[in-house]
C-alpha positions as CSV (number, residue, x, y, z in Angstrom):
1,X,15.5,25.1,-27.8
2,X,16.4,22.9,-30.9
3,X,17.3,19.1,-30.2
4,X,20.4,19.7,-32.0
5,X,21.8,21.4,-29.6
6,X,21.0,19.1,-26.5
7,X,23.4,17.0,-28.3
8,X,26.4,19.0,-27.2
9,X,25.3,19.5,-23.4
10,X,26.6,17.4,-20.6
11,X,29.2,15.4,-22.2
12,X,31.3,14.9,-19.1
13,X,28.0,14.2,-16.7
14,X,26.6,11.6,-19.4
15,X,30.0,9.8,-19.3
16,X,30.1,9.5,-15.6
17,X,26.7,8.0,-15.7
18,X,27.7,5.7,-18.0
19,X,31.0,4.8,-16.2
20,X,29.2,4.6,-12.5
21,X,27.0,2.3,-14.3
22,X,29.4,0.0,-14.9
23,X,30.5,-0.2,-12.3
24,X,27.7,-0.9,-10.4
25,X,26.7,-3.0,-12.4
26,X,30.7,-5.2,-11.8
27,X,32.7,-4.0,-14.9
28,X,35.6,-2.5,-12.4
29,X,39.0,-3.2,-13.9
30,X,40.6,-0.6,-15.7
31,X,42.4,-2.7,-17.9
32,X,40.6,-5.6,-20.5
33,X,42.5,-8.9,-19.6
34,X,45.8,-9.7,-21.2
35,X,45.1,-11.8,-24.1
36,X,48.7,-13.9,-24.1
37,X,47.5,-15.2,-20.8
38,X,45.1,-16.9,-20.9
39,X,44.8,-18.0,-17.5
40,X,44.8,-14.7,-15.4
41,X,42.4,-14.9,-12.4
42,X,40.5,-11.7,-12.3
43,X,37.9,-11.7,-9.5
44,X,35.4,-9.3,-9.1
45,X,33.6,-8.8,-5.3
46,X,31.1,-6.3,-6.5
47,X,31.1,-4.3,-3.2
48,X,29.6,-1.4,-4.2
49,X,26.7,-3.0,-5.5
50,X,26.2,-4.1,-1.8
51,X,26.8,-1.0,0.1
52,X,23.8,1.1,-2.3
53,X,21.6,-1.9,-2.0
54,X,22.1,-1.6,2.1
55,X,21.9,2.0,1.9
56,X,18.6,2.2,0.0
57,X,17.1,-0.4,2.4
58,X,18.4,1.9,5.5
59,X,17.6,5.0,3.8
60,X,13.6,4.4,2.8
61,X,12.0,2.0,5.1
62,X,8.8,3.4,6.1
63,X,7.5,6.8,5.0
64,X,4.8,8.9,6.1
65,X,3.4,11.9,3.9
66,X,1.4,14.6,5.9
67,X,-0.6,17.1,5.3
68,X,-1.3,19.9,8.0
69,X,-3.9,22.9,7.6
70,X,-2.6,26.6,8.2
71,X,-5.9,27.5,8.9
72,X,-6.4,25.6,12.8
73,X,-10.6,25.8,11.8
74,X,-12.8,22.3,11.3
75,X,-12.7,23.3,7.5
76,X,-9.4,23.7,7.7
77,X,-8.8,20.2,9.2
78,X,-11.0,18.4,7.3
79,X,-9.3,19.5,4.2
80,X,-6.0,18.0,5.5
81,X,-7.5,15.3,6.0
82,X,-8.6,14.8,2.7
83,X,-5.4,15.9,0.8
84,X,-3.9,13.5,2.7
85,X,-5.9,10.6,1.8
86,X,-6.5,11.4,-1.9
87,X,-2.1,11.6,-1.6
88,X,-2.2,7.9,-0.1
89,X,-4.9,6.8,-3.5
90,X,-2.3,8.5,-5.6
91,X,1.2,6.6,-3.8
92,X,-1.0,3.3,-4.3
93,X,-2.6,3.8,-8.0
94,X,1.2,4.9,-9.3
95,X,3.1,2.0,-6.6
96,X,5.3,4.7,-5.6
97,X,6.7,2.6,-2.8
98,X,8.8,0.4,-5.5
99,X,9.3,3.7,-7.4
100,X,10.8,5.0,-4.8
101,X,13.0,2.3,-3.9
102,X,14.4,1.6,-7.7
103,X,15.0,5.4,-8.1
104,X,16.9,5.8,-5.1
105,X,19.0,2.9,-6.1
106,X,19.3,4.7,-9.3
107,X,20.2,8.1,-7.5
108,X,22.8,6.5,-5.4
109,X,24.5,5.0,-8.6
110,X,24.2,8.1,-11.0
111,X,23.8,11.1,-8.4
112,X,21.0,12.3,-9.4
113,X,17.1,11.5,-9.4
114,X,14.0,12.8,-11.2
115,X,10.2,12.3,-10.4
116,X,7.6,13.6,-13.8
117,X,4.6,14.1,-12.2
118,X,1.8,14.5,-14.9
119,X,-2.3,14.3,-15.7
120,X,-3.0,11.6,-17.6
121,X,-6.8,12.4,-19.2
122,X,-7.2,8.9,-19.8
123,X,-7.5,7.2,-16.9
124,X,-8.7,10.6,-15.3
125,X,-5.8,10.2,-12.5
126,X,-2.5,11.7,-11.3
127,X,0.8,9.7,-13.3
128,X,4.4,9.8,-11.7
129,X,7.3,8.9,-13.1
130,X,11.1,8.4,-12.5
131,X,12.4,9.8,-15.8
132,X,16.1,8.5,-16.5
133,X,18.3,11.5,-16.0
134,X,20.7,10.3,-18.8
135,X,18.1,12.1,-21.0
136,X,17.5,14.8,-19.0
137,X,18.5,18.6,-19.0
138,X,18.0,21.7,-17.2
139,X,18.6,25.4,-16.6
140,X,18.2,26.9,-14.0
141,X,19.2,30.7,-11.9
142,X,22.4,31.7,-12.1
143,X,22.4,32.8,-8.8
144,X,19.9,29.8,-7.4
145,X,20.3,26.4,-8.4
146,X,17.3,25.8,-6.8
147,X,14.9,27.8,-9.4
148,X,14.9,25.6,-12.2
149,X,13.0,27.6,-15.5
150,X,13.7,24.7,-18.2
151,X,13.6,21.4,-18.2
152,X,14.3,18.7,-21.5
153,X,13.6,15.0,-21.0
154,X,14.7,12.9,-24.2
155,X,13.6,9.3,-24.9
156,X,13.4,6.8,-27.8
157,X,10.0,5.1,-28.7
158,X,9.4,3.2,-31.5
159,X,7.6,4.2,-34.8
160,X,4.5,3.0,-33.6
161,X,4.7,4.4,-30.0
162,X,5.8,7.8,-31.4
163,X,2.5,7.6,-33.6
164,X,0.5,7.2,-31.2
165,X,1.9,10.4,-29.4
166,X,1.9,12.6,-31.9
167,X,-1.5,11.8,-33.6
168,X,0.2,10.9,-36.7
169,X,-0.4,8.0,-39.1
170,X,2.3,5.1,-38.3
171,X,4.0,4.3,-40.9
172,X,3.4,0.8,-42.8
173,X,5.0,-1.2,-45.4
174,X,8.2,-2.6,-46.2
175,X,10.3,-5.5,-44.8
176,X,12.5,-3.9,-42.3
177,X,10.9,-2.2,-39.2
178,X,11.1,1.5,-39.2
179,X,13.7,3.2,-36.8
180,X,13.1,4.3,-33.5
181,X,12.6,7.6,-33.2
182,X,14.0,10.2,-30.7
183,X,11.1,12.4,-28.8
184,X,12.0,15.5,-26.7
185,X,10.1,16.8,-24.2
186,X,11.2,20.9,-23.6
187,X,9.2,22.6,-20.5
188,X,8.9,25.8,-19.3
189,X,6.1,27.1,-16.7
190,X,4.8,29.4,-20.1
191,X,5.3,26.8,-22.8
192,X,5.8,23.2,-23.8
193,X,7.1,21.5,-27.1
194,X,7.2,18.4,-28.2
195,X,10.0,17.0,-31.0
196,X,10.2,14.0,-33.3
197,X,13.4,13.8,-34.0
198,X,14.5,17.5,-35.8
199,X,10.6,17.7,-36.1
200,X,9.0,20.1,-33.7
201,X,5.0,18.3,-33.8
202,X,3.6,20.1,-31.1
203,X,3.9,23.7,-29.2
204,X,1.6,24.9,-26.6
205,X,0.7,26.4,-23.3
206,X,2.0,24.4,-20.7
207,X,-1.4,23.1,-19.4
208,X,-0.2,22.8,-15.5
209,X,1.5,26.4,-15.4
210,X,4.2,24.5,-13.8
211,X,7.4,22.9,-14.8
212,X,6.1,19.1,-13.6
213,X,9.5,17.5,-13.2
214,X,10.9,17.3,-9.3
215,X,15.4,17.0,-9.6
216,X,17.3,16.6,-6.1
217,X,21.1,15.0,-6.2
218,X,22.3,12.1,-4.4
219,X,24.3,14.2,-1.8
220,X,24.9,17.8,-2.7
221,X,27.9,19.2,-3.5
222,X,28.4,22.9,-2.7
223,X,26.9,25.4,-5.3
224,X,25.7,22.8,-7.5
225,X,23.3,21.5,-9.3
226,X,23.9,18.1,-9.9
227,X,24.9,15.7,-7.1
228,X,27.2,13.8,-5.7
229,X,27.3,10.0,-6.7
230,X,28.1,7.1,-4.0
231,X,30.4,5.4,-5.8
232,X,33.2,7.5,-6.6
233,X,34.6,7.3,-2.3
234,X,34.9,3.2,-3.1
235,X,36.0,3.0,-6.8
236,X,39.5,2.7,-6.3
237,X,39.8,0.7,-3.1
238,X,37.0,-2.0,-4.4
239,X,39.5,-2.2,-7.7
240,X,43.1,-2.4,-5.3
241,X,40.6,-4.7,-3.3
242,X,40.1,-6.8,-6.4
243,X,43.7,-6.9,-8.0
244,X,44.8,-8.0,-4.2
245,X,42.3,-10.9,-3.7
246,X,42.8,-12.0,-7.6
247,X,46.9,-11.8,-6.9
248,X,46.5,-14.0,-3.9
249,X,44.3,-16.8,-5.7
250,X,46.9,-16.5,-7.9
251,X,49.3,-17.9,-5.0
252,X,47.3,-20.3,-3.5
253,X,46.3,-21.8,-7.2
254,X,50.4,-22.7,-7.7
255,X,51.2,-23.6,-4.0
256,X,48.0,-26.5,-4.6
257,X,49.7,-27.1,-8.1
258,X,53.8,-26.7,-6.9
259,X,56.3,-25.7,-9.4
260,X,59.1,-28.2,-9.8
261,X,63.0,-26.0,-10.1
262,X,65.8,-28.1,-11.2
263,X,69.2,-27.2,-10.9
264,X,72.5,-27.9,-13.3
265,X,70.4,-29.4,-16.0
266,X,70.1,-28.2,-19.1
267,X,67.4,-30.3,-20.6
268,X,64.3,-32.0,-19.2
269,X,61.4,-33.8,-19.9
270,X,58.4,-35.8,-18.9
271,X,58.9,-34.3,-15.3
272,X,55.4,-34.6,-13.6
273,X,54.9,-33.6,-9.6
274,X,52.6,-36.3,-8.8
275,X,52.9,-38.5,-5.6
276,X,55.4,-42.0,-6.5
277,X,57.1,-39.9,-9.0
278,X,60.5,-40.6,-9.6
279,X,63.2,-38.4,-11.5
280,X,66.4,-39.0,-12.9
281,X,68.8,-36.5,-12.7
282,X,72.3,-36.0,-13.4
283,X,75.5,-35.5,-11.0
284,X,75.7,-32.0,-9.5
285,X,71.9,-31.4,-10.1
286,X,69.3,-30.6,-8.4
287,X,65.5,-30.6,-7.8
288,X,62.8,-29.3,-5.3
289,X,59.4,-27.7,-5.5
290,X,58.9,-23.9,-5.4
291,X,56.6,-23.2,-2.1
292,X,55.6,-19.9,-2.0
293,X,53.9,-19.9,1.4
294,X,57.0,-20.4,3.4
295,X,58.4,-17.8,5.4
296,X,54.5,-16.7,6.0
297,X,54.5,-14.4,2.8
298,X,50.6,-14.9,2.4
299,X,50.1,-13.3,6.3
300,X,51.7,-10.0,4.4
301,X,48.6,-10.5,1.6
302,X,46.3,-11.0,4.2
303,X,47.1,-8.3,6.6
304,X,46.7,-5.5,3.1
305,X,43.6,-6.9,2.0
306,X,42.0,-6.6,5.4
307,X,42.9,-2.8,5.8
308,X,41.8,-2.5,2.2
309,X,38.4,-3.7,3.6
310,X,38.7,-1.4,6.6
311,X,39.2,1.6,4.0
312,X,36.4,0.2,1.5
313,X,33.8,0.2,4.8
314,X,35.4,3.6,6.1
315,X,34.9,6.0,3.2
316,X,31.3,4.0,2.1
317,X,30.0,5.0,5.8
318,X,28.5,1.9,6.3
319,X,30.7,-0.1,9.2
320,X,31.0,-3.7,9.3
321,X,28.2,-3.3,12.0
322,X,25.7,-2.7,8.6
323,X,26.4,-6.5,7.6
324,X,24.6,-7.8,11.3
325,X,28.7,-8.2,12.7
326,X,28.6,-8.0,16.3
327,X,32.0,-10.4,17.2
328,X,32.6,-7.9,19.6
329,X,29.1,-8.3,21.4
330,X,28.5,-4.5,21.5
331,X,25.4,-3.2,23.9
332,X,22.7,-1.5,22.1
333,X,24.1,2.3,22.7
334,X,27.3,0.7,22.0
335,X,26.1,-0.8,18.3
336,X,24.4,2.9,17.8
337,X,27.6,4.3,17.9
338,X,29.0,2.1,16.0
339,X,26.7,2.9,13.2
340,X,26.8,6.2,13.6
341,X,28.2,7.0,10.1
342,X,25.8,5.2,8.6
343,X,23.1,7.5,10.6
344,X,24.8,10.3,9.6
345,X,24.9,9.7,6.3
346,X,21.5,8.5,6.0
347,X,20.1,11.7,7.9
348,X,21.9,14.2,4.8
349,X,20.4,12.3,2.2
350,X,17.1,12.0,4.3
351,X,17.0,16.2,4.4
352,X,17.4,16.2,0.7
353,X,15.0,13.7,0.1
354,X,12.5,15.0,2.2
355,X,12.4,18.3,0.3
356,X,11.7,16.5,-2.7
357,X,8.6,14.5,-2.0
358,X,6.8,17.6,-0.3
359,X,8.2,18.9,-3.6
360,X,6.6,16.2,-5.5
361,X,2.9,16.3,-3.3
362,X,2.8,19.3,-3.7
363,X,2.5,18.9,-7.6
364,X,-0.3,16.1,-6.9
365,X,-2.4,17.8,-4.8
366,X,-2.1,21.0,-7.2
367,X,-3.1,18.8,-10.2
368,X,-5.9,17.3,-8.5
369,X,-7.1,20.6,-7.7
370,X,-7.3,21.7,-11.2
371,X,-8.6,18.8,-12.4
372,X,-11.4,18.2,-10.2
373,X,-12.3,21.4,-8.5
374,X,-11.6,20.4,-4.8
375,X,-9.5,23.0,-2.8
376,X,-7.0,21.6,-0.4
377,X,-5.0,24.2,0.5
378,X,-3.4,26.2,2.3
379,X,-1.7,23.5,3.8
380,X,1.6,22.6,5.2
381,X,3.3,19.5,3.7
382,X,5.7,17.4,6.3
383,X,7.4,13.7,5.7
384,X,8.0,11.8,8.5
385,X,10.8,8.9,8.6
386,X,10.1,5.7,10.2
387,X,13.7,5.3,13.2
388,X,16.6,3.5,10.8
389,X,17.8,1.0,13.7
390,X,15.2,-0.6,15.7
391,X,13.5,0.9,18.3
392,X,12.1,-0.7,22.2
393,X,8.2,-0.1,21.0
394,X,7.2,0.0,23.6
395,X,9.6,2.8,25.2
396,X,8.6,4.4,22.2
397,X,5.0,4.7,23.1
398,X,6.0,5.5,26.7
399,X,8.5,8.5,25.4
400,X,5.7,9.9,22.9
401,X,2.8,9.9,25.6
402,X,5.1,11.8,28.1
403,X,5.7,14.2,25.1
404,X,2.2,14.7,24.4
405,X,1.1,15.1,27.9
406,X,3.4,17.8,28.0
407,X,2.6,19.5,25.2
408,X,5.9,19.4,23.2
409,X,4.9,16.6,21.0
410,X,1.4,16.4,18.3
411,X,-0.5,13.7,18.3
412,X,-0.1,13.6,14.7
413,X,3.5,13.9,15.1
414,X,3.6,10.8,17.7
415,X,1.5,8.8,15.4
416,X,4.0,9.5,12.8
417,X,6.8,8.4,14.4
418,X,4.9,5.2,15.7
419,X,4.5,4.3,12.1
420,X,0.5,5.5,12.3
421,X,0.6,6.0,8.1
422,X,-2.8,8.4,8.9
423,X,-2.8,10.0,12.4
424,X,-5.9,12.0,11.4
425,X,-8.6,9.1,10.3
426,X,-7.2,7.2,13.2
427,X,-7.8,10.2,16.2
428,X,-11.0,10.4,14.4
429,X,-12.0,7.0,14.8
430,X,-11.1,7.2,18.1
431,X,-13.0,9.8,19.3
432,X,-15.9,8.3,17.5
433,X,-15.7,5.1,19.5
434,X,-14.9,6.9,22.8
435,X,-18.5,8.6,22.0
436,X,-20.2,4.9,21.6
437,X,-18.3,4.0,25.0
438,X,-19.6,6.9,26.5
439,X,-22.9,6.7,24.9
440,X,-23.4,3.4,26.0
441,X,-22.3,4.1,29.6
């Protein structure tokens, strides 16, 4: 796979990424500002950014990764406990809580997200990063988009960084700094290639025996590999809202600085609209101030803005209640029904994220097994999410206690739903305390 071939691939997708990023950062007008009218007012109310940031906060919340043994034996449970412990250590070492938040924001904007799981030989630990999908390419099986068989990623490096990566001497001398180098990594399950610009500097068997990338969509499109951004549904109403508010602001500005209208006057000088001003007009001439607010015209603009505002919330699936508005004093159940569109969207995203996190955790554990020699499997990986809406904790505890007693929920599941980070460790400590209490008794 030569890097020159990548230059012609996925141009439409990368162009879409750039448009979404510009829109998220506030570049939301389709046409440039007019040069002939210097006072043209263009207001931008960046609701798109607020919607994405708020949805990301609702989506992530508190998340716990679990490891369950497939062999229900003492040894199997101990291996699962150690696997959960090392996963927690990897998460802390890589600050994955912060990485997940920034990656989720980027994924909601662009429509696609990615994690890369590799081994850092210098630090002797697993390294988890989030490559920029704007330099990511993927090839998948024609009959199954979930089966990725090749991944390429491109990113720029300074000449010094590229020399360190390739092991070649860094360029020296000259008054101008050496140009940046475009690095291309090409991965398959069997082979790894490293390119510097158009030169192949390394080719070897894949040391991980698996493609170390987890690529996932923001929201899945049917039969498509690449995902769907949160921005397209709100882009048109957001642009129209900016235009309508700018127009209303212009009307109010002119109303506050009224226009003097003279009739039957061929020429006028020193006509000032100010308190105490006296105008001398010829016979049969008429003068008055143009009132742009008469007849309730402004109300029509306000009503139209309210319609746009409602459409913006409906299409983003983020009701006004999401922003803490409870003007109707709704009860808890009624508020939950009001937020149902948001809850459904969060659920759709969590289904995708749970699969991505399980795949990421599997890569982490496999790398640890490969480099430390410790065996954690066979296991079943899981993800437990915290509730999106605030819960009555005392009622939740009572419900989980009844479900565990009835054999419907396990202790592990109940502990995960209650926010316990390491259920097995907590249960082991409880058993130890019980033994000490009964021993003393």
